[in-house]
Structure formats: structure tokens, C-alpha cells
C-alpha positions in Angstrom: 0.0 0.0 0.0 2.8 2.4 0.8 6.2 0.8 -0.1 5.3 -0.8 -3.4 3.9 2.3 -5.3 6.6 4.6 -3.8 9.3 2.1 -4.8 7.9 2.0 -8.3 8.0 5.8 -8.6 9.1 7.8 -5.6 7.9 11.1 -7.2 4.3 9.8 -7.8 2.9 11.6 -4.8 1.6 15.0 -3.7 4.8 16.2 -2.1 6.3 16.4 -5.5 3.9 19.3 -6.3 4.9 21.1 -3.1 8.6 20.5 -4.0 7.8 22.1 -7.4 6.2 25.1 -5.6 9.3 25.5 -3.4 11.5 25.3 -6.5 9.5 28.0 -8.3 9.6 30.3 -5.4 13.3 29.9 -5.0 14.3 30.1 -8.7 11.6 32.3 -10.2 10.2 34.3 -7.3 7.3 33.7 -5.0 4.9 35.8 -7.1 5.1 33.0 -9.7 4.3 30.3 -7.1 0.9 29.5 -8.7 1.9 29.8 -12.4 0.6 26.7 -14.1 3.1 27.1 -17.0 6.0 27.0 -14.6 4.5 24.2 -12.6 4.0 22.2 -15.8 7.6 22.9 -16.9 9.1 21.6 -13.7 6.7 18.7 -13.5 7.7 17.6 -17.0 11.4 17.7 -15.9 10.8 15.6 -12.9 8.2 13.2 -14.4 8.5 13.3 -18.2 6.2 10.4 -18.8 3.4 11.5 -16.5 0.4 13.6 -17.5 0.1 17.0 -15.9 -3.6 17.6 -15.1 -5.8 19.2 -12.4 -4.6 16.5 -9.9 -1.0 17.6 -10.3 -1.5 21.3 -9.5 0.1 22.9 -6.4 -2.8 24.7 -4.7 -1.6 24.5 -1.1 -1.0 27.8 0.9 2.5 29.2 0.5 3.6 28.2 4.1 3.6 24.6 2.9 6.1 25.4 0.2 8.2 27.3 2.8 8.1 24.2 5.1 9.4 21.9 2.3 12.0 24.4 1.1 14.8 23.2 3.4 14.1 19.6 2.1 14.7 20.7 -1.5 18.5 20.4 -0.8 18.0 16.7 -0.8 16.5 16.7 -4.3 13.0 15.7 -5.2 13.3 12.0 -4.1 15.3 12.9 -1.0 12.6 15.4 0.0 10.0 12.6 -0.2 12.0 10.2 2.0 12.6 13.0 4.5 9.0 13.9 4.6 7.9 10.3 5.2 10.3 10.2 8.1 8.9 13.5 9.5 5.3 12.2 9.1 6.0 9.0 11.0 7.7 10.9 13.7 4.8 13.3 13.9 2.4 10.4 14.4 4.6 9.1 17.2 4.7 12.5 18.9 0.9 12.9 18.7 0.5 9.4 20.2 2.8 10.2 23.1 0.9 13.4 23.8 -2.4 11.6 23.9 -1.1 8.5 25.7 1.7 9.8 27.9 4.0 7.3 29.6 4.0 9.5 32.8 1.5 8.3 35.5 0.4 11.9 36.0 -1.9 13.0 33.2 -1.7 16.7 32.2 -4.2 19.0 33.8 -5.7 19.0 37.2 -9.1 20.6 36.9 -11.9 18.0 37.5 -13.9 19.7 34.7 -11.1 18.9 32.3 -10.0 15.4 33.3 -11.6 12.3 34.5 -10.7 11.0 38.0 -7.1 9.8 38.2 -8.1 6.2 39.1 -9.9 5.9 35.7 -7.1 7.7 33.7 -3.8 6.5 35.0 -3.7 2.9 33.5 -4.8 3.6 30.0 -3.3 7.0 29.5 0.2 6.3 30.7 0.5 3.4 28.2 0.5 0.4 30.6 0.2 -2.9 28.8 -0.9 -3.2 25.2 -3.8 -0.7 25.4 -1.9 2.4 24.3 0.2 0.5 21.7 -3.0 -0.8 20.1 -4.0 2.8 19.3 -0.7 3.5 17.6 -0.7 0.2 15.7 -4.3 0.7 14.7 -3.5 4.1 13.3 -0.6 2.7 11.3 -2.8 0.0 9.9 -5.7 2.2 9.0 -6.3 2.8 5.3 -6.6 6.6 5.4 -3.3 6.9 7.3 -1.6 4.5 4.9 -3.1 6.3 1.9 -1.8 9.6 3.2 1.7 8.2 3.6 1.6 6.8 0.1 0.7 10.3 -1.1 3.2 12.0 1.2 0.5 14.2 2.5 0.9 16.6 5.5 -2.1 15.1 7.5 0.1 13.5 10.2 1.9 16.7 10.8 -1.4 18.5 11.2 -2.5 15.8 13.6 0.6 16.3 15.7 0.1 20.1 15.7 -3.5 19.8 16.9 -2.5 17.2 19.5 0.2 19.7 20.8 -2.3 22.5 20.8 -4.7 20.4 22.9 -2.0 19.4 25.3 -0.9 23.1 25.8 -4.6 24.1 26.3 -4.8 21.4 29.0 -1.6 22.8 30.6 -3.3 26.2 30.9 -1.4 27.8 28.1 -4.2 28.9 25.8 -2.5 31.6 23.8 0.4 29.3 23.0 -2.0 26.5 22.2 -3.8 28.8 19.7 -0.5 29.8 18.1 0.5 26.2 17.5 -3.0 25.5 16.2 -2.6 28.4 13.7 0.3 26.5 12.1 -2.2 24.0 10.8 -3.0 26.5 7.9 -0.6 24.6 5.8 -3.6 22.4 5.2 -6.5 24.5 6.6 -9.4 22.2 5.6 -8.5 19.7 8.3 -9.2 22.1 11.1 -11.6 24.5 9.5 -14.3 24.5 12.2 -12.1 24.0 15.2 -11.4 27.7 15.9 -15.2 28.4 15.7 -15.9 25.6 18.1 -13.2 26.8 20.5 -14.7 30.3 20.4 -18.3 29.1 20.9 -17.2 27.0 23.9 -15.7 30.1 25.6 -12.1 29.2 24.9 -11.6 32.5 23.2 -7.9 32.8 24.3 -7.1 29.8 22.2 -9.1 31.3 19.3 -7.2 34.6 19.6 -3.8 32.7 19.6 -5.0 30.9 16.5 -6.1 34.1 14.8 -2.8 35.9 15.5 -0.7 32.9 14.3 -2.8 32.2 11.2 -3.2 35.9 10.4 0.6 36.5 10.5 1.1 33.6 8.1 -1.6 34.9 5.8 -0.2 38.4 5.8 3.3 37.1 5.1 2.0 34.9 2.3 0.1 37.8 0.7 3.1 40.1 1.0 5.4 37.5 -0.6 3.3 36.4 -3.5 1.9 39.8 -4.3 -1.2 40.7 -6.2 -0.4 38.6 -9.2 0.4 35.5 -7.1 -2.8 36.0 -5.1 -4.9 36.3 -8.3 -3.3 33.1 -9.7 -4.0 31.4 -6.4 -7.7 32.4 -6.3 -8.1 31.2 -9.9 -6.6 27.9 -9.2 -8.8 27.4 -6.1 -11.9 28.2 -8.2 -10.9 25.6 -10.7 -10.0 23.0 -8.1 -13.4 23.6 -6.5 -15.1 22.0 -9.5 -12.9 18.9 -9.6 -15.1 16.0 -8.6 -12.4 14.2 -6.7 -11.9 17.1 -4.4 -15.5 16.9 -3.1 -16.2 13.1 -3.5 -15.9 12.5 0.3 -18.1 15.5 1.3 -21.8 16.1 1.6 -21.7 17.1 -2.0 -21.7 13.4 -2.8 -25.3 13.3 -1.5 -26.5 16.9 -2.0 -24.6 17.9 -5.1 -22.1 20.7 -5.5 -22.3 24.5 -5.2 -25.3 26.0 -3.2 -26.6 22.8 -1.5 -23.1 21.9 -0.3 -22.4 25.3 1.0 -25.8 25.4 2.8 -25.0 22.0 4.4 -21.6 23.3 5.5 -23.2 26.3 7.1 -25.7 24.1 8.9 -22.9 21.9 10.2 -21.0 24.9 11.4 -24.0 26.3 13.3 -24.7 22.8 14.9 -21.0 22.6 15.9 -21.1 26.0 17.6 -24.3 25.1 19.4 -22.7 21.8 20.5 -19.6 23.7 21.6 -21.7 26.0 23.8 -23.6 23.1 25.3 -20.2 21.5 26.1 -18.5 24.6 27.3 -17.7 23.1 30.7 -16.5 19.8 29.2 -12.9 18.8 28.8 -10.6 20.4 26.2 -10.3 16.9 24.7 -14.1 16.7 24.0 -14.2 20.2 22.5 -11.2 19.6 20.3 -12.7 16.3 19.1 -16.0 18.1 18.3 -14.2 20.6 16.2 -12.3 18.0 14.3 -15.3 15.8 13.6 -17.4 18.8 12.7 -14.8 19.8 10.1 -14.8 16.3 8.5 -18.6 16.4 8.3 -18.9 19.9 6.9 -15.9 20.0 4.6 -16.4 21.0 1.0 -12.9 20.0 0.0 -11.9 16.6 1.4 -10.1 13.4 0.3 -9.9 9.9 1.8 -6.5 10.5 3.4 -8.0 13.5 5.2 -9.9 11.2 7.5 -6.5 10.6 9.1 -7.2 13.5 11.4 -10.1 11.5 12.9 -7.5 9.2 14.6 -6.7 12.1 16.9 -10.4 12.9 17.4 -10.9 9.2 18.5 -7.9 9.3 20.9 -9.4 12.5 22.5 -12.9 11.2 22.5 -11.9 8.0 24.2 -10.7 10.0 27.2 -14.3 10.8 28.1 -16.6 8.7 30.3 -18.8 7.3 27.4 -21.6 4.9 27.0 -20.3 1.6 25.7 -22.2 2.0 22.4 -20.4 5.2 21.6 -17.0 3.5 22.1 -18.1 0.7 19.8 -19.4 3.3 17.3 -15.7 4.3 16.6 -15.3 0.9 15.1 -18.1 1.7 12.6 -16.2 4.9 11.7 -13.0 3.0 11.2 -14.5 0.2 9.1 -16.5 2.5 6.8 -13.4 4.7 6.2 -11.3 1.5 5.7 -13.6 0.4 2.9 -14.7 3.8 1.6 -13.8 3.1 -2.0 -15.9 -0.1 -2.5 -18.6 1.1 -0.1 -18.8 4.6 -1.6 -18.6 7.7 0.8 -22.2 7.4 2.0 -21.5 4.9 4.9 -18.5 6.8 6.3 -20.4 10.1 6.0 -23.3 8.5 8.0 -20.9 7.0 10.6 -19.1 10.2 11.1 -22.4 12.1 11.2 -23.6 9.9 14.1 -20.4 10.5 15.9 -20.8 14.2 15.4 -24.3 14.0 17.0 -22.8 12.2 20.0 -20.3 15.0 20.5 -23.0 17.7 20.2 -25.1 16.4 23.0 -23.9 17.7 26.3 -22.0 15.1 28.4 -23.0 14.3 31.9 -20.6 15.4 34.5 -19.4 13.1 37.3 -20.4 13.9 40.9 -16.9 15.2 41.5 -17.1 17.7 38.6 -20.6 18.8 39.6 -19.6 19.6 43.1 -16.5 21.5 41.9 -18.7 23.6 39.6 
């Protein structure tokens, strides 16, 4: 799934497009970053026998190209190998943040953590429990597919995990600043800032706005008016590519207006759920924002479901009815077989999970007395 296709052609993946973007910025100037003619020219040099079509365009925000720029010194193939190593390391970091080996979980507020006697064993990684989560992620098709395409999903997963851990450590502004770095692939966390704001975690939202805003301003200044115009044109064209919305509600409702209306409805529902869960743990609120994003996205691919691995790890920390824990298996299976089953089963499975997260959780007696 990962090794065989990459061994056949190490440049047959999405990081090659980002590498091309970094080369264009370095050699021709960042204002030409979204020039299709330059992209085609470099693509033909790297993969002369491949077809350059709308699946091979570089349409990511400029910070992604900046991130890959240091790897360009390794050459195109070397950059891919380095990126795969970074991705696997990011998954390991995220797993350690969610399942720390320390017997003292982060955070002390009873409103934000379950009682220690329930948390210590599973969260510090005793036995095979925590390792199963890591092995399960590494065996899950969306994660493997993302690795095969050398996508940034695992890096985003690690950034969001770090933001959650910082929020739990009472460092909201820093948590937001780290979360803002996720704009290298913004569709994975699109609704999360709104959910944080609606849940009263405005300091995290402010940190995100400052971090993301600075990156956006730097990007606009560097690519200039022409680069921005080229970028908007590319995004408008990419919006109509069927593959880019195959795993969204557009599969059921159709593109354009119905899809955007559905996205707005999901956003409102997520904010209502965030307000209802404003006294819940950071873990639950972050999971709500992630799952809401996957339901309401208008630009989503199978590998993007990778981010739901983190949502599952955070969701599992809650005191949940048994059926909700088992429902995660339905999400995993429908995403695993999403190609033969079509997107409808996974959309329904994630939609039910979204509904579970919207409903306000019941607090334990300890939490209620502390409130």
C-alpha cells in the first residue's frame, strides 16, 4: 500500500507538487508560485512520462512550500523520503501526547480530566492498550493512503495534539499559536477555531487568529497581487474537480449551493454543541471541532480522514456509553472500505459521531460539586 507504489515511482505523490512550488519560489520568485506554466515545466522535468492535469497542481497555501523548502536540498526524491520520516515521527509525537508514559496526566481541573483512578492505567500506556491505538492508526487505510501520497495530514495531527495538550496545561495563547500553524492544510481544522470560540475558549481562538493571520499576511506580501490572483483562480478551478468533493456532503446533495448550505448548517450545529459542552474537557471540544470539520468540509479526500484518529484518541478519554465507544469501530470500518462502499457509509458513521459530540455530556459527581 505504501512501499510498493513509492518504490515504483518515488515522485508519484503529492509532495512532488509542493517541491515544485518551493523550486518555483526559490528560482523564479514567490509571485510566480501558482503559475501553471512554470508548474507544468518543472513537472515535465521531474516526471516526463506522467500527465500534468488538475490532480497535479500545487494549490496549497504558501507556508507549505516554505516548510518543504529546506528539504529541497536533498533533491525531489530525498525530500519525499525525509517527509515520510517526518510524518511517522509526527504520528509518534501525537500518540505520546495523547497516551503519555507518565503516571500523571496533564491538567488538574476536575472539569477537564476524568478522575485519576480511571485515567492512569490507559493513558500512561501500561500494557498493550496504548500501543494498540498506535498500531491501529498505522494499519488504518486513510493513514496509509496519506503516507503513500506523502500528505501533511500526520503533521497537522501532531500540531493539533500539541495545541490540545498546551490548552490542558493552561497555556491557551500558545495553544492557539500552535494550532494556527495548521493552515498549511486548513481544511483539516476549518471549524475547530469556531468551536473553541463558541465554547468560551476565546484565548485559544485569539492565539490561532494571530498565528494564522501572520502567516496569511506574510503569504500575501510575498506572492503579491499577481500571485494572489493566480491562487484564487486555481482554487476556483479546483473547487469543481469531482475528486476534491467526493468524500463530502456534495456526494449526497450535489455541488455548489446545496453543499455550502449544508456546510453552514454543520458549522452552526457545531457551535451550538460547543456552547452546550463549554464546561466539558478540552479533549471533547477539540474532538468536536475535528469531527465537525470532517462532516462539513467541501474539499476533502480519503486521506484527510487521518485527522479523525486524533479525534478518536481524545474522545476515548471521556466517560462514554459503551455503544459510543463501539461506534468508533463503525467509523474506522466505513473509512477503511470507503472506496468499495462509496462515501455514504462513512459520512453517515461520522455524522452519528458528530451527533454524539454535540449532546452535552453528563458530569461526574466530582465535577458537579466542583462547579
